[in-house]
Phi, psi and omega in degrees: 000139180279149175272134179284131176231128177246132177241111179261135177208173183241003178087001179288165181303321178297316181295316181296317178298315179297319179298313182297316184279315187274303183296321179296339181268351178288139181284110183296342177281344181251338184236136170267102190259128174239126178257124182243116179268101184290340175291331180260338183235072183302333181297340182264001178298315179299321177300313180300317179297320180298326180272359173106008179289126179254332178207161178241151007283150178216140178245131178247122175230125181052038178080357179267127181271125177245105178278132186243117180053211177206108178260312180200145174289141181300327180297330180288346183265353181296000000 
């Protein structure tokens, strides 16, 4: 069974770089990866906050939030 991985980002250069380097390196045979661009899908900002995202880019694996660098505060995306 694959592990669910969610990658939340805002499309900024830091986020795009993290997506290319980090998400691109995840083994797709082991992870079910969903990339969520919060700048384009504002409806999912509340979802991101509920799972504990404080800033983007952020990767969620097995419910654990991994904040990567600092692209934008989640409050700025509302």
